[in-house]
N, C-alpha and C positions, 0 to 999 in steps of 0.2 A: 479421984483416980481420973486421968485422962483415958479418956476413951475412945477409939476412934468407930464407927460407925460405916462399912463398906458395900456401895450398892445400894445406898440408900433412897433410890428414886425417890416419890413425893415424900413418902413418911420418914420424915427428920427425927432422931433422937437428941433431945434439947439435952444442953450442957455438953454434946461430943463434939468431935470433930467429923463431919458429913460427909463422904466420900460418894462419887456418881461419876458413870463417864459423858450422862446426860448434861449439858450444862443449861437445858431450860428446867431441871429442876434444881438450880442455885442451890447446888452444892456447896458444901464450904471450901471444898478441893476437885476439879473435874481432874480425873484419872480413868484410864484403861485399867484394870488390871489382870492383862495377858501381858501387860509391858512390865519388864524387869527390869533394875527393882525397884519397889518402890521408893516415895517420894518422903521416905521418913528416917530418921535416926534409929539406931540401934536401938533398941529397951525404950521405944517411948514412952508408949502405951504400957497402962495395966490392966485394958481392956478391950475387946474388940467383937465386934457383933458382925458376924455374917448374916442375914438374912436373907436366905432365896438368893441369893446369887455366885455361890462357888459353883452350882450346875452348867451358867451359863460360859466357865471359863475353858479355855483350851489344854489348860494344864493346867487344876488345880491340885495336884500334890506341890507342884513350886509355889504355887500360892499358900498352901501350907507353911513350905520352911520360909518363906516372909514373914506371912506373919508371925511365927515364931523370932525371926530376927528382931522384929519392930515392936516386941512384947517384951515386959522385962520379966524375969524371971518369976515365977508363982504368981503371974498377969494370966489374965480368963480369957477364953475365946467362947462364946457360945456362937454353935452355927447351926441354919434351918436352914434343910436342901429338902429334896422331895423324898419319899422312899421310890423304891423300884416298882412297886406296885400301885401307887397312885397313877391314876389315868393322865394327868395335870404333867405326872415326869413324861411320855413321849406324846402328850398329846398340845404339847405350850413350844411354840416357835421358839426356839433361842437355848433349845434347851439341850445340853452334850452329854451331862453326866447324870449317873441314878445311883443313887446310896442305899448300901443297907444298914443297917444300927452299928453291925461289927467294924466298918470300913477304916474306921477312924484309928481303933486301936491298934493296925498296922504303921502309921506313922511316927516316927521317931523323933523323940523330944517332948513329947506330949504326957498326961498321965489324964485318963478319963473320971471325970467328978460322977460325968450324971450321965446319962443317957436314955431316950424315950422314946415309943412311937405314939404319934398323934394319930386319930382318926380323920378329925379337921387339921386345919391350919388352925395353928393357938395366937397367931401376932396380931389377930384382927377380930373386933368386937364380932360377935356372931350371937344369934339370939339365944335366948335358953333353953332352947328343944335344943339347939346343936349343939349346945356344951355338955349337957345330959346325956345327948347319943354317942358322943365324943368319950364321955370319963365311960359307959356302960363297956363301949369297942375294945377302948385302949387300956381300961386296967386288965381284962386278963392280958393281952398282947404283950403288956409288959411285965408279965410274970415269966414268963419263955416266949422273950425274943425270937428265939433262937426256930420254938416250935412253931411261934405265927409266921414266921418268916418263912419257911417252909412250905407250912403247909394251910394253916388257917387266914394269911391274907388274902389269899384268891376266892374261898367262901363267903369276906362281909365285902367284898369289893376295892378291896386295897384300903392302903392308909397312905395319909395325905403325905406327912414327915416324919423327920428325923430332927430329933432335938437333940445336942453332942454338948457337953460342957467340958470344957478342957484346960485343965492347968498345963501351962509353959513350965519344961524342966530345964535350966542349962546347967 
């Protein structure tokens, strides 16, 4: 399955086409994701990875339209973005957007397969004690994400990220 990793930074996905705006990371494709259309054919990819990149874009819904265009029907898009309660959401230069777990349900052309709130970032290696803490907080939060986002997230110091896995429907 042909995979595209957008905003790869220094963490490239083996076997994927890795795209980043910064040529110093030596991606396969240097491209500004705020520039449309993206330099790929319609239905070119079976899988797209967007790991903490969409929050940096000027028009992230337009990015989602482009990802829909370049991903095959029934293709998978995996997204990690900062949760609105995260201290990093507002405390990182360049973050322009903050996300709830429900925001992606509002975008036409996608079927949500999985949504998770993660207490710590999950795509990086972390010590065992952080994995345990994350599991302790993330499990009840994902039982009722609405209650967590409305009340509980503020009492536990916020959640680091939203993970969503979506299927493209054409």
